[in-house]
C-alpha positions, 0 to 999 in steps of 0.5 A: 214725577219728581225730578231731583237728586235725593241725597240722604245721610244719617243723623242729619249730617250735611249732604256728602257725595261718594268718598266724602265729597260734597253733594250735588247742590247747585254751585255758586255763581262762577263756581265749578259745575256738578260732577256728572254721574255715569254709573251707579252700583248700590243697594235698593232702599226704595222702589217707586212707580218710576223711580228707584233709590239706590244707596252707595257710599252712604248716599241715596240717589233717586234715579228715574227709570223706564218701565222695563228697568223698574220691573227688573229691579230687585226688592229692597236690600238687593244690589242694582246696577244702572247706567246713568244719564245726569241731566243738569239744568240751572235750577235742577239735577236729575238722574235717569238710569238704564240697564245697558250702555245701549239703552242709555245711548238711545235715551241720549239720542231721543232727548236731542230731538226737538220736543223730547225732554227727559221725561218723554224720552223715558216714556218712549223707552218704557213703551217699547223694548230697545230692539222694537223701538230701533226696528220701528224707527228704521221702518218709519212706524210711529205706532210704538213711539205713539204709545208712549204717554205725552207723544203725539203724531208730530213728535213721533215723526220727528223721532223717526226723521232725526234718529233714522239716519243715525240708526242706519249709520250704526247698522251700516258700519257694523256691516263693514268688514272688520279690516275697514271697521278697525282702520285707524285715523284718516280712514273714516271717509273711506268707511263712510263710502263703503257703508253707503255702498253697502246700503245700495248707493252707487259709487258716484252717489257714495262720493256725493254723500262723503263730499257733503260731510263737514269733515272739518268738524272731525266727526266720528264714522257714525256721525259722518255716515248720518250726515251723508244720509241726511244730505242724500235725502234719507 
């Protein structure tokens, strides 16, 4: 599968970015990194097996998408909106598009797992819906993950081990009372403690979990809760 950003300009003109800026060529040594793209809204110009060419501002962006998004993309000439992960490496810049911020967030969590690159992450999201994938991770069910091309039992298990604490943290924080969830600075340890209690831990166990967090790193509530759960063997 090609993994490059396609920039098309009429009449053989030099590639330009949105608003007339330069395209995303690799900068010279010592130059600035390419500007990241987080969202695209434009006209569908070509639809492939797992890629969509989206034109916006006179530039065509080749975006890799999971199977579910590909099925929802309209015909050539229709408008599409995609939430974008820009994958930058020394020798390439590739775009990956998703239907929602939540799907994008899951993709970005997946590619942080050792052994899961963008291609495999896209395959996992194409093998199961977001809700099914989350439930499978929380239930430690490798079957939906194993259905993805390029995913073996070891990788599927790594996905569960790495992402389960994060998803548990997300669920626990969503279950907090609004007053606690909306608390200002300095309240994160209290949120984590309340979330741990909500997961069934005793007050003493919750305190152990809170104390295990590296607060000097200033983690978010979700990051802190995930760290506490890992420290407690979840």
